mmJSON file of the N, C-alpha and C atoms, coordinates in Angstrom:
{"data_MODEL":{"atom_site":{
"group_PDB":["ATOM","ATOM","ATOM","ATOM","ATOM","ATOM","ATOM","ATOM","ATOM","ATOM","ATOM","ATOM","ATOM","ATOM","ATOM","ATOM","ATOM","ATOM","ATOM","ATOM","ATOM","ATOM","ATOM","ATOM","ATOM","ATOM","ATOM","ATOM","ATOM","ATOM","ATOM","ATOM","ATOM","ATOM","ATOM","ATOM","ATOM","ATOM","ATOM","ATOM","ATOM","ATOM","ATOM","ATOM","ATOM","ATOM","ATOM","ATOM","ATOM","ATOM","ATOM","ATOM","ATOM","ATOM","ATOM","ATOM","ATOM","ATOM","ATOM","ATOM","ATOM","ATOM","ATOM","ATOM","ATOM","ATOM","ATOM","ATOM","ATOM","ATOM","ATOM","ATOM","ATOM","ATOM","ATOM","ATOM","ATOM","ATOM","ATOM","ATOM","ATOM","ATOM","ATOM","ATOM","ATOM","ATOM","ATOM","ATOM","ATOM","ATOM","ATOM","ATOM","ATOM","ATOM","ATOM","ATOM","ATOM","ATOM","ATOM","ATOM","ATOM","ATOM","ATOM","ATOM","ATOM","ATOM","ATOM","ATOM","ATOM","ATOM","ATOM","ATOM","ATOM","ATOM","ATOM","ATOM","ATOM","ATOM","ATOM","ATOM","ATOM","ATOM","ATOM","ATOM","ATOM","ATOM","ATOM","ATOM","ATOM","ATOM","ATOM","ATOM","ATOM","ATOM","ATOM","ATOM","ATOM","ATOM","ATOM","ATOM","ATOM","ATOM","ATOM","ATOM","ATOM","ATOM","ATOM","ATOM","ATOM","ATOM","ATOM","ATOM","ATOM","ATOM","ATOM","ATOM","ATOM","ATOM","ATOM","ATOM","ATOM","ATOM","ATOM","ATOM","ATOM","ATOM","ATOM","ATOM","ATOM","ATOM","ATOM","ATOM","ATOM","ATOM","ATOM","ATOM","ATOM","ATOM","ATOM","ATOM","ATOM","ATOM","ATOM","ATOM","ATOM","ATOM","ATOM","ATOM","ATOM","ATOM","ATOM","ATOM","ATOM","ATOM","ATOM","ATOM","ATOM","ATOM","ATOM","ATOM","ATOM","ATOM","ATOM","ATOM","ATOM","ATOM","ATOM","ATOM","ATOM","ATOM","ATOM","ATOM","ATOM"],
"id":[1,2,3,4,5,6,7,8,9,10,11,12,13,14,15,16,17,18,19,20,21,22,23,24,25,26,27,28,29,30,31,32,33,34,35,36,37,38,39,40,41,42,43,44,45,46,47,48,49,50,51,52,53,54,55,56,57,58,59,60,61,62,63,64,65,66,67,68,69,70,71,72,73,74,75,76,77,78,79,80,81,82,83,84,85,86,87,88,89,90,91,92,93,94,95,96,97,98,99,100,101,102,103,104,105,106,107,108,109,110,111,112,113,114,115,116,117,118,119,120,121,122,123,124,125,126,127,128,129,130,131,132,133,134,135,136,137,138,139,140,141,142,143,144,145,146,147,148,149,150,151,152,153,154,155,156,157,158,159,160,161,162,163,164,165,166,167,168,169,170,171,172,173,174,175,176,177,178,179,180,181,182,183,184,185,186,187,188,189,190,191,192,193,194,195,196,197,198,199,200,201,202,203,204,205,206,207,208,209,210,211,212,213],
"type_symbol":["N","C","C","N","C","C","N","C","C","N","C","C","N","C","C","N","C","C","N","C","C","N","C","C","N","C","C","N","C","C","N","C","C","N","C","C","N","C","C","N","C","C","N","C","C","N","C","C","N","C","C","N","C","C","N","C","C","N","C","C","N","C","C","N","C","C","N","C","C","N","C","C","N","C","C","N","C","C","N","C","C","N","C","C","N","C","C","N","C","C","N","C","C","N","C","C","N","C","C","N","C","C","N","C","C","N","C","C","N","C","C","N","C","C","N","C","C","N","C","C","N","C","C","N","C","C","N","C","C","N","C","C","N","C","C","N","C","C","N","C","C","N","C","C","N","C","C","N","C","C","N","C","C","N","C","C","N","C","C","N","C","C","N","C","C","N","C","C","N","C","C","N","C","C","N","C","C","N","C","C","N","C","C","N","C","C","N","C","C","N","C","C","N","C","C","N","C","C","N","C","C","N","C","C","N","C","C","N","C","C","N","C","C"],
"label_atom_id":["N","CA","C","N","CA","C","N","CA","C","N","CA","C","N","CA","C","N","CA","C","N","CA","C","N","CA","C","N","CA","C","N","CA","C","N","CA","C","N","CA","C","N","CA","C","N","CA","C","N","CA","C","N","CA","C","N","CA","C","N","CA","C","N","CA","C","N","CA","C","N","CA","C","N","CA","C","N","CA","C","N","CA","C","N","CA","C","N","CA","C","N","CA","C","N","CA","C","N","CA","C","N","CA","C","N","CA","C","N","CA","C","N","CA","C","N","CA","C","N","CA","C","N","CA","C","N","CA","C","N","CA","C","N","CA","C","N","CA","C","N","CA","C","N","CA","C","N","CA","C","N","CA","C","N","CA","C","N","CA","C","N","CA","C","N","CA","C","N","CA","C","N","CA","C","N","CA","C","N","CA","C","N","CA","C","N","CA","C","N","CA","C","N","CA","C","N","CA","C","N","CA","C","N","CA","C","N","CA","C","N","CA","C","N","CA","C","N","CA","C","N","CA","C","N","CA","C","N","CA","C","N","CA","C","N","CA","C","N","CA","C","N","CA","C","N","CA","C"],
"label_alt_id":[null,null,null,null,null,null,null,null,null,null,null,null,null,null,null,null,null,null,null,null,null,null,null,null,null,null,null,null,null,null,null,null,null,null,null,null,null,null,null,null,null,null,null,null,null,null,null,null,null,null,null,null,null,null,null,null,null,null,null,null,null,null,null,null,null,null,null,null,null,null,null,null,null,null,null,null,null,null,null,null,null,null,null,null,null,null,null,null,null,null,null,null,null,null,null,null,null,null,null,null,null,null,null,null,null,null,null,null,null,null,null,null,null,null,null,null,null,null,null,null,null,null,null,null,null,null,null,null,null,null,null,null,null,null,null,null,null,null,null,null,null,null,null,null,null,null,null,null,null,null,null,null,null,null,null,null,null,null,null,null,null,null,null,null,null,null,null,null,null,null,null,null,null,null,null,null,null,null,null,null,null,null,null,null,null,null,null,null,null,null,null,null,null,null,null,null,null,null,null,null,null,null,null,null,null,null,null,null,null,null,null,null,null],
"label_comp_id":["MET","MET","MET","LYS","LYS","LYS","SER","SER","SER","ARG","ARG","ARG","VAL","VAL","VAL","ALA","ALA","ALA","TRP","TRP","TRP","TYR","TYR","TYR","LEU","LEU","LEU","ARG","ARG","ARG","ALA","ALA","ALA","LYS","LYS","LYS","ARG","ARG","ARG","GLN","GLN","GLN","ALA","ALA","ALA","ARG","ARG","ARG","GLY","GLY","GLY","LEU","LEU","LEU","THR","THR","THR","VAL","VAL","VAL","GLU","GLU","GLU","ALA","ALA","ALA","LEU","LEU","LEU","ALA","ALA","ALA","MET","MET","MET","ARG","ARG","ARG","LEU","LEU","LEU","GLY","GLY","GLY","TYR","TYR","TYR","LYS","LYS","LYS","ASN","ASN","ASN","ILE","ILE","ILE","ARG","ARG","ARG","LYS","LYS","LYS","GLY","GLY","GLY","VAL","VAL","VAL","HIS","HIS","HIS","ARG","ARG","ARG","ILE","ILE","ILE","LEU","LEU","LEU","ARG","ARG","ARG","PHE","PHE","PHE","GLU","GLU","GLU","HIS","HIS","HIS","GLU","GLU","GLU","GLY","GLY","GLY","ARG","ARG","ARG","TYR","TYR","TYR","SER","SER","SER","HIS","HIS","HIS","GLY","GLY","GLY","LEU","LEU","LEU","LEU","LEU","LEU","VAL","VAL","VAL","ASN","ASN","ASN","LEU","LEU","LEU","VAL","VAL","VAL","ASP","ASP","ASP","ARG","ARG","ARG","LEU","LEU","LEU","GLY","GLY","GLY","LEU","LEU","LEU","ARG","ARG","ARG","TYR","TYR","TYR","GLU","GLU","GLU","THR","THR","THR","VAL","VAL","VAL","LEU","LEU","LEU","ASP","ASP","ASP","LEU","LEU","LEU","MET","MET","MET"],
"label_asym_id":["A","A","A","A","A","A","A","A","A","A","A","A","A","A","A","A","A","A","A","A","A","A","A","A","A","A","A","A","A","A","A","A","A","A","A","A","A","A","A","A","A","A","A","A","A","A","A","A","A","A","A","A","A","A","A","A","A","A","A","A","A","A","A","A","A","A","A","A","A","A","A","A","A","A","A","A","A","A","A","A","A","A","A","A","A","A","A","A","A","A","A","A","A","A","A","A","A","A","A","A","A","A","A","A","A","A","A","A","A","A","A","A","A","A","A","A","A","A","A","A","A","A","A","A","A","A","A","A","A","A","A","A","A","A","A","A","A","A","A","A","A","A","A","A","A","A","A","A","A","A","A","A","A","A","A","A","A","A","A","A","A","A","A","A","A","A","A","A","A","A","A","A","A","A","A","A","A","A","A","A","A","A","A","A","A","A","A","A","A","A","A","A","A","A","A","A","A","A","A","A","A","A","A","A","A","A","A","A","A","A","A","A","A"],
"label_entity_id":["1","1","1","1","1","1","1","1","1","1","1","1","1","1","1","1","1","1","1","1","1","1","1","1","1","1","1","1","1","1","1","1","1","1","1","1","1","1","1","1","1","1","1","1","1","1","1","1","1","1","1","1","1","1","1","1","1","1","1","1","1","1","1","1","1","1","1","1","1","1","1","1","1","1","1","1","1","1","1","1","1","1","1","1","1","1","1","1","1","1","1","1","1","1","1","1","1","1","1","1","1","1","1","1","1","1","1","1","1","1","1","1","1","1","1","1","1","1","1","1","1","1","1","1","1","1","1","1","1","1","1","1","1","1","1","1","1","1","1","1","1","1","1","1","1","1","1","1","1","1","1","1","1","1","1","1","1","1","1","1","1","1","1","1","1","1","1","1","1","1","1","1","1","1","1","1","1","1","1","1","1","1","1","1","1","1","1","1","1","1","1","1","1","1","1","1","1","1","1","1","1","1","1","1","1","1","1","1","1","1","1","1","1"],
"label_seq_id":[1,1,1,2,2,2,3,3,3,4,4,4,5,5,5,6,6,6,7,7,7,8,8,8,9,9,9,10,10,10,11,11,11,12,12,12,13,13,13,14,14,14,15,15,15,16,16,16,17,17,17,18,18,18,19,19,19,20,20,20,21,21,21,22,22,22,23,23,23,24,24,24,25,25,25,26,26,26,27,27,27,28,28,28,29,29,29,30,30,30,31,31,31,32,32,32,33,33,33,34,34,34,35,35,35,36,36,36,37,37,37,38,38,38,39,39,39,40,40,40,41,41,41,42,42,42,43,43,43,44,44,44,45,45,45,46,46,46,47,47,47,48,48,48,49,49,49,50,50,50,51,51,51,52,52,52,53,53,53,54,54,54,55,55,55,56,56,56,57,57,57,58,58,58,59,59,59,60,60,60,61,61,61,62,62,62,63,63,63,64,64,64,65,65,65,66,66,66,67,67,67,68,68,68,69,69,69,70,70,70,71,71,71],
"pdbx_PDB_ins_code":[null,null,null,null,null,null,null,null,null,null,null,null,null,null,null,null,null,null,null,null,null,null,null,null,null,null,null,null,null,null,null,null,null,null,null,null,null,null,null,null,null,null,null,null,null,null,null,null,null,null,null,null,null,null,null,null,null,null,null,null,null,null,null,null,null,null,null,null,null,null,null,null,null,null,null,null,null,null,null,null,null,null,null,null,null,null,null,null,null,null,null,null,null,null,null,null,null,null,null,null,null,null,null,null,null,null,null,null,null,null,null,null,null,null,null,null,null,null,null,null,null,null,null,null,null,null,null,null,null,null,null,null,null,null,null,null,null,null,null,null,null,null,null,null,null,null,null,null,null,null,null,null,null,null,null,null,null,null,null,null,null,null,null,null,null,null,null,null,null,null,null,null,null,null,null,null,null,null,null,null,null,null,null,null,null,null,null,null,null,null,null,null,null,null,null,null,null,null,null,null,null,null,null,null,null,null,null,null,null,null,null,null,null],
"Cartn_x":[-22.662,-21.62,-20.533,-19.298,-18.19,-17.849,-17.607,-17.262,-15.763,-15.394,-13.974,-13.193,-13.807,-13.141,-12.89,-13.874,-13.724,-12.638,-12.631,-11.621,-10.225,-10.085,-8.803,-8.296,-9.154,-8.735,-8.405,-9.155,-8.844,-7.486,-7.227,-5.94,-4.792,-4.968,-3.933,-3.731,-4.821,-4.708,-3.907,-4.246,-3.56,-2.101,-1.824,-0.449,0.421,-0.192,0.544,0.619,0.025,0.084,-0.794,-1.829,-2.72,-3.917,-4.208,-5.454,-6.573,-7.795,-8.938,-8.927,-8.553,-8.496,-7.454,-6.28,-5.225,-5.664,-6.353,-6.835,-7.894,-8.769,-9.788,-9.117,-8.036,-7.31,-6.674,-6.11,-5.512,-6.549,-7.772,-8.841,-9.357,-8.942,-9.294,-10.57,-11.061,-12.265,-11.954,-12.755,-12.628,-13.235,-14.328,-14.959,-14.439,-13.393,-12.727,-13.686,-14.553,-15.495,-16.403,-16.856,-17.709,-16.928,-15.68,-14.842,-14.594,-14.317,-14.102,-15.353,-16.505,-17.77,-17.958,-17.691,-17.865,-16.887,-15.643,-14.639,-15.005,-15.386,-15.753,-17.002,-17.968,-19.166,-18.785,-17.846,-17.364,-16.637,-15.732,-14.949,-15.796,-16.807,-17.611,-18.838,-19.447,-20.695,-20.559,-19.449,-19.252,-20.025,-20.614,-21.384,-20.475,-20.559,-19.698,-20.289,-19.801,-20.123,-18.969,-19.24,-18.199,-17.024,-17.332,-16.282,-15.379,-15.965,-15.169,-14.244,-14.757,-13.94,-12.765,-13.026,-11.96,-10.912,-11.352,-10.417,-9.595,-10.214,-9.479,-8.406,-8.754,-7.788,-6.626,-6.921,-5.869,-4.961,-5.558,-4.77,-3.969,-4.436,-3.695,-2.7,-2.701,-1.757,-1.971,-3.239,-3.567,-3.92,-3.961,-4.319,-5.826,-6.431,-7.87,-8.243,-7.384,-7.665,-7.842,-6.985,-7.081,-8.415,-8.814,-10.077,-11.249,-11.199,-12.272,-12.367,-11.231,-11.236,-11.905,-11.768,-12.357,-13.876,-14.349,-15.776,-16.426],
"Cartn_y":[15.168,16.064,15.257,15.505,14.769,15.301,14.393,14.786,15.081,15.746,16.031,14.743,13.773,12.488,11.804,11.8,11.183,11.893,13.208,13.976,13.628,13.571,13.285,11.888,10.895,9.527,9.355,10.019,9.948,10.584,11.726,12.397,11.515,10.848,9.956,8.746,8.206,7.071,7.486,8.631,9.108,9.449,10.031,10.372,9.118,8.002,6.747,6.024,6.62,6.048,4.824,4.694,3.54,3.841,2.926,3.018,2.502,2.758,2.244,0.718,0.157,-1.295,-1.89,-1.268,-1.765,-1.68,-0.607,-0.465,-1.517,-1.796,-2.834,-4.187,-4.465,-5.713,-5.716,-4.602,-4.508,-4.678,-4.243,-4.386,-5.821,-6.66,-8.071,-8.447,-7.554,-7.886,-8.996,-10.042,-11.098,-10.633,-9.883,-9.278,-7.837,-7.638,-6.336,-5.254,-5.59,-4.603,-4.067,-4.959,-4.555,-3.649,-3.994,-3.172,-1.798,-1.759,-0.484,0.371,-0.233,0.506,1.111,0.344,0.85,1.977,1.823,2.865,4.138,4.004,5.183,5.862,5.081,5.665,6.485,5.966,6.709,7.978,7.865,9.027,10.107,9.711,10.686,11.184,10.302,10.664,10.773,10.26,10.284,9.204,8.256,7.172,5.982,5.463,4.35,3.602,2.381,1.618,1.826,1.597,1.745,0.818,-0.403,-1.371,-0.907,-0.309,0.198,1.302,2.214,3.32,2.797,1.872,1.305,0.622,-0.149,-0.846,0.128,1.184,2.171,2.848,3.23,3.879,2.931,1.669,0.678,0.488,0.229,-0.098,1.09,2.3,3.479,3.939,3.267,3.586,4.949,5.305,6.63,6.532,7.68,7.738,7.933,7.132,7.236,8.607,9.165,10.466,11.552,11.499,12.48,12.371,11.139,10.902,11.344,11.034,11.448,12.97,13.658,15.121,15.696,15.008,15.479,15.276,14.358,14.077,15.172],
"Cartn_z":[-0.302,0.132,0.845,0.47,1.025,2.418,3.337,4.696,4.798,5.876,6.097,6.296,6.942,7.156,5.814,4.948,3.633,2.832,2.866,2.149,2.679,3.995,4.628,4.254,4.363,4.061,2.58,1.72,0.285,0.01,0.633,0.449,0.939,2.057,2.589,1.684,1.152,0.213,-1.008,-1.572,-2.763,-2.47,-1.303,-0.932,-0.823,-0.484,-0.378,-1.724,-2.755,-4.091,-4.269,-3.434,-3.523,-4.412,-5.29,-6.048,-5.161,-5.554,-4.802,-4.842,-5.973,-6.104,-5.156,-5.083,-4.195,-2.73,-2.398,-1.025,-0.714,-1.663,-1.465,-1.209,-1.929,-1.706,-0.318,0.093,1.434,2.535,2.254,3.229,3.299,2.348,2.381,1.647,0.8,0.035,-0.957,-0.933,-1.93,-3.252,-3.152,-4.316,-4.405,-5.195,-5.268,-5.751,-6.701,-7.224,-6.117,-5.248,-4.134,-3.171,-2.899,-2.041,-2.631,-3.921,-4.611,-4.514,-4.724,-4.649,-3.258,-2.227,-0.857,-0.542,-0.974,-0.729,-1.481,-2.743,-3.531,-2.989,-2.525,-1.93,-0.703,0.079,1.234,0.801,-0.159,-0.58,-1.241,-1.979,-2.719,-1.968,-1.181,-0.509,1.002,1.538,2.986,3.715,2.983,3.606,3.88,5.107,5.478,6.658,6.834,8.038,9.024,10.281,11.294,10.985,10.568,10.25,9.122,8.092,6.977,7.451,8.246,8.732,9.57,10.465,11.303,10.427,9.447,8.566,7.731,7.235,6.452,7.292,8.491,9.384,9.666,9.942,10.205,9.002,7.859,6.656,6.138,6.393,5.964,7.024,8.165,9.222,9.848,10.024,10.563,12.038,12.683,14.092,14.226,15.094,15.322,15.863,16.697,17.303,16.241,15.214,14.131,13.419,13.13,12.435,13.304,14.583,15.481,15.564,15.56,15.564,14.322,13.193,11.94,11.915,12.739,12.781,13.562],
"occupancy":[1.0,1.0,1.0,1.0,1.0,1.0,1.0,1.0,1.0,1.0,1.0,1.0,1.0,1.0,1.0,1.0,1.0,1.0,1.0,1.0,1.0,1.0,1.0,1.0,1.0,1.0,1.0,1.0,1.0,1.0,1.0,1.0,1.0,1.0,1.0,1.0,1.0,1.0,1.0,1.0,1.0,1.0,1.0,1.0,1.0,1.0,1.0,1.0,1.0,1.0,1.0,1.0,1.0,1.0,1.0,1.0,1.0,1.0,1.0,1.0,1.0,1.0,1.0,1.0,1.0,1.0,1.0,1.0,1.0,1.0,1.0,1.0,1.0,1.0,1.0,1.0,1.0,1.0,1.0,1.0,1.0,1.0,1.0,1.0,1.0,1.0,1.0,1.0,1.0,1.0,1.0,1.0,1.0,1.0,1.0,1.0,1.0,1.0,1.0,1.0,1.0,1.0,1.0,1.0,1.0,1.0,1.0,1.0,1.0,1.0,1.0,1.0,1.0,1.0,1.0,1.0,1.0,1.0,1.0,1.0,1.0,1.0,1.0,1.0,1.0,1.0,1.0,1.0,1.0,1.0,1.0,1.0,1.0,1.0,1.0,1.0,1.0,1.0,1.0,1.0,1.0,1.0,1.0,1.0,1.0,1.0,1.0,1.0,1.0,1.0,1.0,1.0,1.0,1.0,1.0,1.0,1.0,1.0,1.0,1.0,1.0,1.0,1.0,1.0,1.0,1.0,1.0,1.0,1.0,1.0,1.0,1.0,1.0,1.0,1.0,1.0,1.0,1.0,1.0,1.0,1.0,1.0,1.0,1.0,1.0,1.0,1.0,1.0,1.0,1.0,1.0,1.0,1.0,1.0,1.0,1.0,1.0,1.0,1.0,1.0,1.0,1.0,1.0,1.0,1.0,1.0,1.0,1.0,1.0,1.0,1.0,1.0,1.0],
"B_iso_or_equiv":[0.0,0.0,0.0,0.0,0.0,0.0,0.0,0.0,0.0,0.0,0.0,0.0,0.0,0.0,0.0,0.0,0.0,0.0,0.0,0.0,0.0,0.0,0.0,0.0,0.0,0.0,0.0,0.0,0.0,0.0,0.0,0.0,0.0,0.0,0.0,0.0,0.0,0.0,0.0,0.0,0.0,0.0,0.0,0.0,0.0,0.0,0.0,0.0,0.0,0.0,0.0,0.0,0.0,0.0,0.0,0.0,0.0,0.0,0.0,0.0,0.0,0.0,0.0,0.0,0.0,0.0,0.0,0.0,0.0,0.0,0.0,0.0,0.0,0.0,0.0,0.0,0.0,0.0,0.0,0.0,0.0,0.0,0.0,0.0,0.0,0.0,0.0,0.0,0.0,0.0,0.0,0.0,0.0,0.0,0.0,0.0,0.0,0.0,0.0,0.0,0.0,0.0,0.0,0.0,0.0,0.0,0.0,0.0,0.0,0.0,0.0,0.0,0.0,0.0,0.0,0.0,0.0,0.0,0.0,0.0,0.0,0.0,0.0,0.0,0.0,0.0,0.0,0.0,0.0,0.0,0.0,0.0,0.0,0.0,0.0,0.0,0.0,0.0,0.0,0.0,0.0,0.0,0.0,0.0,0.0,0.0,0.0,0.0,0.0,0.0,0.0,0.0,0.0,0.0,0.0,0.0,0.0,0.0,0.0,0.0,0.0,0.0,0.0,0.0,0.0,0.0,0.0,0.0,0.0,0.0,0.0,0.0,0.0,0.0,0.0,0.0,0.0,0.0,0.0,0.0,0.0,0.0,0.0,0.0,0.0,0.0,0.0,0.0,0.0,0.0,0.0,0.0,0.0,0.0,0.0,0.0,0.0,0.0,0.0,0.0,0.0,0.0,0.0,0.0,0.0,0.0,0.0,0.0,0.0,0.0,0.0,0.0,0.0],
"pdbx_formal_charge":[null,null,null,null,null,null,null,null,null,null,null,null,null,null,null,null,null,null,null,null,null,null,null,null,null,null,null,null,null,null,null,null,null,null,null,null,null,null,null,null,null,null,null,null,null,null,null,null,null,null,null,null,null,null,null,null,null,null,null,null,null,null,null,null,null,null,null,null,null,null,null,null,null,null,null,null,null,null,null,null,null,null,null,null,null,null,null,null,null,null,null,null,null,null,null,null,null,null,null,null,null,null,null,null,null,null,null,null,null,null,null,null,null,null,null,null,null,null,null,null,null,null,null,null,null,null,null,null,null,null,null,null,null,null,null,null,null,null,null,null,null,null,null,null,null,null,null,null,null,null,null,null,null,null,null,null,null,null,null,null,null,null,null,null,null,null,null,null,null,null,null,null,null,null,null,null,null,null,null,null,null,null,null,null,null,null,null,null,null,null,null,null,null,null,null,null,null,null,null,null,null,null,null,null,null,null,null,null,null,null,null,null,null],
"auth_seq_id":[1,1,1,2,2,2,3,3,3,4,4,4,5,5,5,6,6,6,7,7,7,8,8,8,9,9,9,10,10,10,11,11,11,12,12,12,13,13,13,14,14,14,15,15,15,16,16,16,17,17,17,18,18,18,19,19,19,20,20,20,21,21,21,22,22,22,23,23,23,24,24,24,25,25,25,26,26,26,27,27,27,28,28,28,29,29,29,30,30,30,31,31,31,32,32,32,33,33,33,34,34,34,35,35,35,36,36,36,37,37,37,38,38,38,39,39,39,40,40,40,41,41,41,42,42,42,43,43,43,44,44,44,45,45,45,46,46,46,47,47,47,48,48,48,49,49,49,50,50,50,51,51,51,52,52,52,53,53,53,54,54,54,55,55,55,56,56,56,57,57,57,58,58,58,59,59,59,60,60,60,61,61,61,62,62,62,63,63,63,64,64,64,65,65,65,66,66,66,67,67,67,68,68,68,69,69,69,70,70,70,71,71,71],
"auth_comp_id":["MET","MET","MET","LYS","LYS","LYS","SER","SER","SER","ARG","ARG","ARG","VAL","VAL","VAL","ALA","ALA","ALA","TRP","TRP","TRP","TYR","TYR","TYR","LEU","LEU","LEU","ARG","ARG","ARG","ALA","ALA","ALA","LYS","LYS","LYS","ARG","ARG","ARG","GLN","GLN","GLN","ALA","ALA","ALA","ARG","ARG","ARG","GLY","GLY","GLY","LEU","LEU","LEU","THR","THR","THR","VAL","VAL","VAL","GLU","GLU","GLU","ALA","ALA","ALA","LEU","LEU","LEU","ALA","ALA","ALA","MET","MET","MET","ARG","ARG","ARG","LEU","LEU","LEU","GLY","GLY","GLY","TYR","TYR","TYR","LYS","LYS","LYS","ASN","ASN","ASN","ILE","ILE","ILE","ARG","ARG","ARG","LYS","LYS","LYS","GLY","GLY","GLY","VAL","VAL","VAL","HIS","HIS","HIS","ARG","ARG","ARG","ILE","ILE","ILE","LEU","LEU","LEU","ARG","ARG","ARG","PHE","PHE","PHE","GLU","GLU","GLU","HIS","HIS","HIS","GLU","GLU","GLU","GLY","GLY","GLY","ARG","ARG","ARG","TYR","TYR","TYR","SER","SER","SER","HIS","HIS","HIS","GLY","GLY","GLY","LEU","LEU","LEU","LEU","LEU","LEU","VAL","VAL","VAL","ASN","ASN","ASN","LEU","LEU","LEU","VAL","VAL","VAL","ASP","ASP","ASP","ARG","ARG","ARG","LEU","LEU","LEU","GLY","GLY","GLY","LEU","LEU","LEU","ARG","ARG","ARG","TYR","TYR","TYR","GLU","GLU","GLU","THR","THR","THR","VAL","VAL","VAL","LEU","LEU","LEU","ASP","ASP","ASP","LEU","LEU","LEU","MET","MET","MET"],
"auth_asym_id":["A","A","A","A","A","A","A","A","A","A","A","A","A","A","A","A","A","A","A","A","A","A","A","A","A","A","A","A","A","A","A","A","A","A","A","A","A","A","A","A","A","A","A","A","A","A","A","A","A","A","A","A","A","A","A","A","A","A","A","A","A","A","A","A","A","A","A","A","A","A","A","A","A","A","A","A","A","A","A","A","A","A","A","A","A","A","A","A","A","A","A","A","A","A","A","A","A","A","A","A","A","A","A","A","A","A","A","A","A","A","A","A","A","A","A","A","A","A","A","A","A","A","A","A","A","A","A","A","A","A","A","A","A","A","A","A","A","A","A","A","A","A","A","A","A","A","A","A","A","A","A","A","A","A","A","A","A","A","A","A","A","A","A","A","A","A","A","A","A","A","A","A","A","A","A","A","A","A","A","A","A","A","A","A","A","A","A","A","A","A","A","A","A","A","A","A","A","A","A","A","A","A","A","A","A","A","A","A","A","A","A","A","A"],
"auth_atom_id":["N","CA","C","N","CA","C","N","CA","C","N","CA","C","N","CA","C","N","CA","C","N","CA","C","N","CA","C","N","CA","C","N","CA","C","N","CA","C","N","CA","C","N","CA","C","N","CA","C","N","CA","C","N","CA","C","N","CA","C","N","CA","C","N","CA","C","N","CA","C","N","CA","C","N","CA","C","N","CA","C","N","CA","C","N","CA","C","N","CA","C","N","CA","C","N","CA","C","N","CA","C","N","CA","C","N","CA","C","N","CA","C","N","CA","C","N","CA","C","N","CA","C","N","CA","C","N","CA","C","N","CA","C","N","CA","C","N","CA","C","N","CA","C","N","CA","C","N","CA","C","N","CA","C","N","CA","C","N","CA","C","N","CA","C","N","CA","C","N","CA","C","N","CA","C","N","CA","C","N","CA","C","N","CA","C","N","CA","C","N","CA","C","N","CA","C","N","CA","C","N","CA","C","N","CA","C","N","CA","C","N","CA","C","N","CA","C","N","CA","C","N","CA","C","N","CA","C","N","CA","C","N","CA","C","N","CA","C","N","CA","C","N","CA","C","N","CA","C"],
"pdbx_PDB_model_num":[1,1,1,1,1,1,1,1,1,1,1,1,1,1,1,1,1,1,1,1,1,1,1,1,1,1,1,1,1,1,1,1,1,1,1,1,1,1,1,1,1,1,1,1,1,1,1,1,1,1,1,1,1,1,1,1,1,1,1,1,1,1,1,1,1,1,1,1,1,1,1,1,1,1,1,1,1,1,1,1,1,1,1,1,1,1,1,1,1,1,1,1,1,1,1,1,1,1,1,1,1,1,1,1,1,1,1,1,1,1,1,1,1,1,1,1,1,1,1,1,1,1,1,1,1,1,1,1,1,1,1,1,1,1,1,1,1,1,1,1,1,1,1,1,1,1,1,1,1,1,1,1,1,1,1,1,1,1,1,1,1,1,1,1,1,1,1,1,1,1,1,1,1,1,1,1,1,1,1,1,1,1,1,1,1,1,1,1,1,1,1,1,1,1,1,1,1,1,1,1,1,1,1,1,1,1,1,1,1,1,1,1,1]
}}}
């Protein structure tokens, strides 16, 4: 089941016109496929590490407070 945070971050990624691959590159993954897998797992299943969530919020230019409110 997708979480509200995952839904929100996916919507923001799409609104910025970023593909999952482009976002993985922005996050600094050397292995883009691995980054894509982690991002998609988060977007579809809501599973993530704290580090991934922090990096996504930073790279998408979002406010931490908004994300915390969604949790």
